[in-house]
matplotlib code that plots the C-alpha trace (Angstrom):
import matplotlib.pyplot as plt

x = [17.2, 18.5, 16.2, 13.3, 14.1, 14.9, 11.4, 9.7, 11.2, 9.9, 6.0, 6.3, 7.4, 4.8, 2.1, 3.5, 2.9, -0.6, -1.2, 0.1, -1.5, -5.1, -4.8, -3.9, -6.7, -9.1, -8.2, -8.6, -11.9, -12.9, -13.5, -10.7, -10.7, -12.2, -11.8, -13.1, -15.4, -13.8, -15.9, -14.7, -10.9, -11.8, -12.8, -12.2, -14.1, -12.2, -13.5, -12.9, -13.3, -14.9, -13.0, -15.2, -13.6, -14.1, -15.2, -11.3, -10.0, -9.2, -9.6, -11.9, -12.0, -13.4, -15.7, -16.4, -19.2, -16.1, -14.0, -11.1, -10.2, -8.9, -8.2, -7.8, -4.0, -3.2, 0.2, 1.2, 0.3, 3.1, 6.8, 9.4, 10.7, 7.7, 7.5, 11.5, 11.7, 8.6, 10.0, 13.4, 12.3, 9.3, 9.6, 12.8, 12.0, 9.1, 8.9, 10.3, 7.9, 3.9, 2.6, 5.0, 8.9, 10.4, 13.9, 12.5, 10.1, 12.6, 15.3, 12.2, 11.6, 15.5, 16.3, 13.3, 11.7, 15.1, 17.1, 14.5, 15.9, 13.3, 15.0, 15.6, 12.9, 9.6, 8.7, 5.2, 5.6, 3.7, 0.9, 0.6, 0.5, -2.2, -4.1, -4.3, -4.6, -7.9, -9.7, -8.4, -10.7, -9.5, -5.8, -4.0, -3.5, -0.8, 1.4, -0.7, -3.3, -1.0, 0.1, -3.5, -4.0, -0.5, -1.3, -5.0, -2.7, -0.6, -3.5, -5.0, -2.0, -1.2, -5.2, -4.2, -1.1, -3.5, -6.2, -3.7, -0.6, 2.5, 1.4, -1.6, -0.9, 1.4, -0.9, -3.6, -1.3, -0.1, -4.2, -4.9, -2.6, -3.2, -0.7, -2.3, -3.2, -6.3, -3.9, -5.5, -4.1, -0.5, -2.3, -4.1, -0.2, 1.8, -0.6, -0.4, 3.1, 4.5, 2.4, 2.7, 1.3, 2.4, 4.2, 6.4, 7.8, 11.4, 13.3, 14.0, 10.1, 9.0, 11.9, 10.1, 6.6, 7.2, 9.3, 6.0, 4.6, 6.3, 4.6, 2.4, 2.0, 5.8, 7.0, 4.9, 6.8, 4.8, 4.9, 8.2, 10.7, 13.9, 12.6, 11.0, 14.3, 16.1, 13.9, 14.0, 17.6, 17.0, 14.7, 17.4, 20.4, 17.6, 17.2, 21.3, 21.6, 18.9, 20.8, 18.1, 20.6, 24.2, 26.0, 26.9, 23.2, 22.1, 24.8, 23.8, 19.8, 20.7, 22.5, 19.5, 17.1, 13.6, 11.4, 7.7, 5.3, 2.6, -1.2, -3.8, -6.4, -10.1, -13.8, -13.7, -10.7, -10.0, -12.2, -16.1, -16.9, -20.8, -20.9, -19.2, -21.6, -24.8, -23.5, -22.9, -26.4, -27.6, -25.2, -26.4, -29.9, -32.1, -35.1, -34.7, -37.7, -38.2, -39.5, -36.1, -33.9, -35.0, -33.4]
y = [-2.6, -3.6, -6.5, -4.3, -2.5, -5.4, -7.0, -3.6, -3.4, -7.1, -6.3, -2.9, -5.1, -7.8, -4.9, -3.7, -6.9, -7.9, -4.5, -4.6, -8.1, -6.6, -4.0, -6.0, -8.5, -5.6, -4.0, -7.7, -7.9, -4.9, -3.6, -0.7, 1.0, -0.6, -3.8, -5.0, -8.1, -11.4, -11.4, -7.9, -9.1, -12.2, -10.1, -6.2, -4.0, -2.8, -0.7, -1.6, -0.2, -1.9, -2.6, -2.4, -4.8, -5.2, -8.4, -8.4, -8.1, -4.9, -2.6, 0.1, 1.8, 1.6, 3.2, 2.9, 3.9, 5.4, 8.2, 5.5, 4.1, 0.9, -2.2, -5.5, -7.0, -10.5, -11.4, -13.3, -10.5, -8.5, -7.6, -9.2, -5.5, -4.5, -6.6, -6.6, -2.7, -2.7, -5.2, -4.0, -0.3, -0.7, -4.0, -5.9, -8.8, -9.0, -12.9, -13.6, -11.7, -12.4, -8.8, -7.3, -6.8, -6.6, -5.4, -2.8, -1.5, -1.4, 0.1, 3.2, 3.5, 4.1, 6.6, 8.3, 8.0, 8.1, 9.8, 12.1, 11.3, 12.1, 10.2, 6.9, 4.9, 3.3, 0.4, 0.0, -3.6, -3.8, -6.0, -2.6, -0.1, -2.5, -2.5, 1.7, 1.6, -0.7, 0.3, 3.2, 6.0, 8.9, 9.7, 10.5, 14.4, 14.4, 12.0, 11.2, 9.9, 8.1, 6.4, 4.9, 3.5, 2.0, -0.8, -1.3, -1.4, -4.3, -6.2, -6.0, -6.6, -9.9, -11.2, -10.1, -12.6, -15.5, -14.8, -14.2, -15.4, -13.2, -13.0, -12.2, -9.2, -7.8, -7.7, -6.1, -3.6, -2.4, -2.8, -0.4, 1.9, 5.5, 6.8, 10.1, 11.8, 9.0, 6.2, 4.2, 1.0, -0.8, -1.2, 2.1, 3.9, 1.4, 2.6, 6.0, 6.7, 4.5, 3.0, -0.5, -3.6, -4.1, -7.0, -5.3, -2.4, -2.3, -1.9, 2.3, 2.2, -0.2, 1.8, 5.5, 3.9, 2.7, 5.4, 7.3, 5.0, 7.2, 10.1, 10.4, 14.1, 14.8, 12.3, 12.8, 12.3, 14.4, 17.7, 16.8, 15.1, 15.6, 15.1, 11.6, 10.4, 11.4, 8.7, 6.2, 6.3, 6.2, 2.8, 1.6, 1.5, -0.1, -3.0, -3.0, -3.6, -6.2, -8.1, -7.6, -5.7, -6.0, -2.9, -1.8, -2.1, 0.0, 2.8, 2.6, 2.8, 5.7, 7.6, 7.1, 10.1, 10.0, 9.2, 8.8, 8.1, 9.7, 8.4, 10.6, 8.7, 10.0, 8.1, 10.3, 9.0, 5.6, 4.0, 4.4, 6.8, 7.3, 3.4, 3.4, 5.9, 4.4, 1.3, 3.0, 4.3, 0.9, -1.0, 1.8, 2.1, 1.6, -0.1, -0.6, 0.0, -1.6, 0.8, 3.1, 0.5, -0.3, -3.6]
z = [50.7, 47.4, 47.9, 48.0, 45.3, 42.9, 44.3, 43.6, 39.7, 39.3, 40.8, 37.9, 35.3, 35.9, 36.0, 32.9, 31.1, 32.3, 31.0, 27.6, 27.3, 29.0, 26.0, 23.0, 24.2, 24.4, 21.2, 19.7, 21.0, 20.0, 23.6, 22.5, 19.4, 16.2, 15.2, 12.1, 12.4, 10.4, 7.6, 6.9, 7.3, 4.6, 2.3, 2.8, 0.7, -2.8, -4.9, -8.2, -11.7, -14.8, -17.8, -21.3, -23.6, -27.3, -29.4, -30.5, -26.7, -27.0, -23.9, -24.8, -21.5, -17.7, -15.7, -11.9, -9.3, -7.2, -7.9, -7.9, -11.1, -9.4, -11.9, -9.8, -10.6, -9.5, -7.8, -10.8, -13.3, -11.3, -12.0, -9.7, -10.1, -8.3, -5.4, -5.0, -4.9, -2.7, 0.0, -0.3, 0.9, 3.3, 4.9, 3.9, 6.6, 5.0, 4.5, 8.3, 10.3, 10.9, 10.9, 13.2, 12.7, 16.1, 15.2, 12.6, 16.0, 18.2, 16.0, 15.6, 19.2, 19.8, 17.0, 16.6, 20.4, 22.7, 20.3, 18.1, 14.5, 12.3, 9.3, 11.3, 9.6, 10.5, 11.9, 10.3, 8.3, 4.6, 6.9, 9.0, 6.4, 4.6, 7.8, 7.9, 4.4, 4.6, 8.1, 9.8, 8.4, 10.4, 9.6, 13.2, 13.5, 16.2, 17.8, 20.7, 18.4, 16.5, 19.7, 20.1, 16.6, 16.6, 18.3, 16.7, 13.3, 14.7, 15.9, 12.8, 10.7, 12.1, 11.7, 8.1, 8.3, 9.5, 6.6, 3.6, 2.2, 1.9, -1.8, -1.1, 0.9, -1.2, -4.1, -1.8, -1.1, -4.4, -5.7, -2.9, -3.0, -4.8, -6.9, -7.6, -11.0, -10.8, -10.6, -7.9, -8.1, -9.6, -12.9, -13.7, -11.9, -14.8, -17.4, -16.8, -15.8, -18.3, -20.8, -19.8, -17.7, -14.4, -15.4, -17.4, -15.4, -15.9, -12.9, -12.8, -13.4, -11.0, -8.2, -9.3, -8.2, -4.8, -4.0, -4.3, -1.3, 1.4, -0.1, -3.5, -3.3, -2.2, -5.0, -7.5, -10.7, -12.9, -11.1, -9.4, -11.3, -9.8, -6.3, -7.5, -9.2, -6.1, -4.2, -6.9, -6.7, -2.6, -3.8, -5.9, -3.1, -0.8, -3.5, -3.8, 0.0, -0.3, -2.7, -5.7, -7.8, -8.0, -7.9, -11.2, -11.9, -9.1, -10.6, -14.2, -13.2, -11.0, -13.6, -15.6, -16.4, -14.9, -17.9, -18.4, -20.7, -19.0, -20.2, -18.6, -17.0, -18.0, -18.6, -21.5, -22.9, -25.1, -27.4, -28.1, -25.6, -26.3, -26.3, -22.9, -21.4, -22.7, -21.3, -18.1, -17.9, -18.8, -16.0, -13.3, -14.1, -10.9, -12.2, -16.4, -18.1, -21.3, -23.3, -22.7, -24.3, -28.1, -29.8]

ax = plt.figure().add_subplot(projection="3d")
ax.plot(x, y, z, "-o")
ax.set_aspect("equal")
plt.show()
């Protein structure tokens, strides 16, 4: 009797393994759900704004074909503070895994799936979050849809890790994220909220922006200063746990008020607005006619 039970369990386990392998192979081949082609994975579509420079290398302003006022920032132009804060908070084993963090996934399954702890944390890596941002147009409306969506994100995340370096994935994530208030991407976000470049972000400023990654509407520092400050302090605590800052640094930074240097991003603001609007018309004209543009 015991042998029959053990044999049945082994058969069920084998069937389960085969089923899981079949599902992931089907997802990878595009037979289940949407799997972007290799070309799209290697060159994901980004909508960047155009920066207008004066002769003396000053930025006059930006304009974009889309509503996303995103300006590209390379990894070398990012402050270590924003990188460390992001890894410590969103994916502490980022440099170790290849797209899927098995430890975090198991923890999330046990605490959230079995123990029903809502604040147990998720198992999504930064690569998975990037996959969701890039290739998941329809947001899951319920838990069931999310369960079907997750395996697709896992496969895409593994493929992204294959085609990009860790540094490229980090810069892609920060360039893609929408920080609200027309601050799409880390460069625009740094300027909008703190009036600086991404490489100039202080620890507490970087922690504030990374805190928004959990839910930018909920932790919008312009509307909810104290709530955002509380989330910033959680990020600082995560950085302390990860060894990026000392306990003394964490305590002193957490005691600081959340101060913004808010700069509203608007195409009507900045220098030479009329010239920029004229230039935009020239650059976007479908068929320039010589008589319309006098020298």
